[in-house]
N, C-alpha and C positions, 0 to 999 in steps of 0.2 A: 503494500499499499504505499509506503514511503516513497518508492521509486516513481509512482505515478505523479506525486506532488512535485518532485524535482523536475520532472520533464515538461511541466506546464509552462507556457510562455506568459510572461508578465502583460504583454499587449492584449491577450485575450481576456485577461481579468479586468483591465481598464475598459475594454470595449463593452464587456458585460455590465459594468457599472454605469456607463453612459446610456445604454439601452434602457436601464431602469428609470432614468430621470424622466419626468413628465414632459410632454411637449410644451411649447411656448404657451405660457399662461398669461392672460391679459392682466396687465398690472392694475392694481386698485387705484382709482382716482377719486378726486372729491366728487366727480359727477355720479359715480356709482354708489359711493358711500358718503353722504353728506355729513358734515360735522353737526354737533348739537348747537342750537342757538342759545342765547341767554335766557329766553323764555322757557326752554326746555330745562335747563339747570335750575331756574326758579321754581318750576313746577315740581321737580324732584325734591327740592329743598322743602317746599311747603308740605308735600306729602310726608317727608320724613319727620318734620316737626310735629305734625299731627299724629303720626305713628308713635313717636316718643311720648307725647302727652297721653295718648291712649294707654300705652304700656304702664306709664306711671300710675295712672288711675286704677288700672286693673291690679297692679301690685299693692297699692295702698288699700284697695277694697279687700283683697285677700288677707292682708295683714291686719285688717281692722283699724287702720290708723286714719281713715277718712274723717271721722268725727272729732278727733283730738286736734286741739289747736297747734300745739307744739310738741313734737315727739321726735325721737332720733330717727325712726324709720322714715318719717315724712321729710325731714331735713336731708337725710342721706339719699333717698330716692330722687329728691328734687335736685340735689347736686349732681348726681350721676347722670340723669336723663338731660338735664340742661347743659351739662358739659358735653354729652354725646352729640346733641343736635348742633351746638355752636362749633364743634370740631368738624362736624360733617359740612356745615356751611363754609368753613374755612378751606377745606379740601375741594369742595365743589367750585369755589371761586378761583382757586389756583388751577384746577382742571380747565375751567372756562377761559382763563387767561392764556393757558397753553394752547388751546384750541383756537383762540382769537389771533394770537401772534405767530403761531407756527406756520411756516411756509414749507410746502413740499419740496424736498430736494431730490432731484433725479440723479441716479448714479449712472456714470458714463460706463459704457461697455468696455472692458479692458481686453477682450479677445480679439 
C-alpha cells in the first residue's frame, strides 16, 4: 500500500482539489443584500426595550416583589434589565455607524 502512495504524482492531487472548488459564484453586492436602515435599527431597539421590561415584570411577578415599594429583588432586576437594554442600544448604534460609513472594497484578482 505504501508503494502506491509514493508513485502518485503531486499534479494529480492539485488538479483534484481545483475540481472540487465551486464554479464562479456571483459576488454579494449591496443590491442583492441591502444594509439595514436607521429605522430598522430603531425598531429592533424598541422591540428589545419592550422585551426587557416584559421580562422584568414577569420576574418581579414570580418573585412576588411587584407590590413591595423597595426591595432588593426589585432594585437588582431593574439594574440588570436597564443595563441590558442600554448596552444593546449602544451596540446597535455602533453597528449602524459601521453600516453607514462602511464602503465596499473590491479585491483585485491576483491571478
